[in-house]
C-alpha positions in Angstrom: 16.8 -1.9 -0.3 17.9 -1.5 3.3 16.4 -2.5 6.5 16.2 1.1 7.6 14.3 2.1 4.5 11.7 -0.5 5.1 11.5 0.5 8.7 10.8 4.1 7.6 8.2 2.9 5.2 6.6 0.7 7.9 6.2 3.9 10.0 4.3 5.6 7.2 2.1 2.5 6.5 1.2 2.4 10.2 -0.2 5.9 9.9 -2.4 5.1 6.8 -6.1 5.1 7.7 -8.8 3.4 5.8 -9.1 4.6 2.1 -5.8 6.5 2.3 -3.3 5.7 -0.5 0.4 6.2 -1.0 2.2 6.1 -4.3 5.8 5.1 -4.7 7.0 6.2 -8.1 9.8 4.8 -10.2 12.4 6.7 -8.2 11.1 5.9 -4.7 10.2 2.2 -5.3 13.8 0.9 -5.7 14.8 2.7 -2.4 12.4 0.5 -0.5 12.4 -2.8 -2.5 15.5 -2.8 -4.7 15.5 -3.5 -8.4 15.2 -6.6 -10.6 12.9 -9.5 -10.7 12.6 -9.9 -6.9 11.6 -6.3 -6.2 7.9 -6.7 -7.0 7.8 -9.9 -5.0 9.4 -8.2 -2.0 6.9 -5.3 -2.2 3.9 -7.8 -2.4 5.2 -9.6 0.6 5.7 -6.3 2.5 2.2 -5.1 1.7 0.6 -8.5 2.5 2.3 -8.5 6.0 0.9 -5.0 6.6 -2.7 -5.7 5.4 -2.4 -3.3 2.4 -3.9 -3.6 -1.0 -1.4 -2.7 -3.8 -1.7 -1.9 -7.5 1.4 -2.0 -9.7 2.1 -0.1 -12.9 4.9 -0.9 -15.2 5.0 2.1 -17.5 8.7 2.7 -17.0 11.7 0.3 -16.5 11.0 0.5 -12.8 7.6 -0.3 -11.4 5.4 2.2 -9.5 3.0 1.1 -6.8 -0.1 2.6 -5.2 -1.0 1.0 -1.9 -3.2 1.6 1.1 -5.5 0.2 3.7 -8.9 -0.8 2.4 
């Protein structure tokens, strides 16, 4: 996870309107939040700061997440 990657994601999140959702798959998720035990926590904190709802799926070794503004 890099500060620039999260800044890029922040720009996308800022454009999400109500009832719009974005999915980060198992390839994209680590780019923004890293890997390992702290990745899900980092994502949850990011989404909470930005007023987003998020739903995680753990069907692969890396999580995927669907998030958006409700």
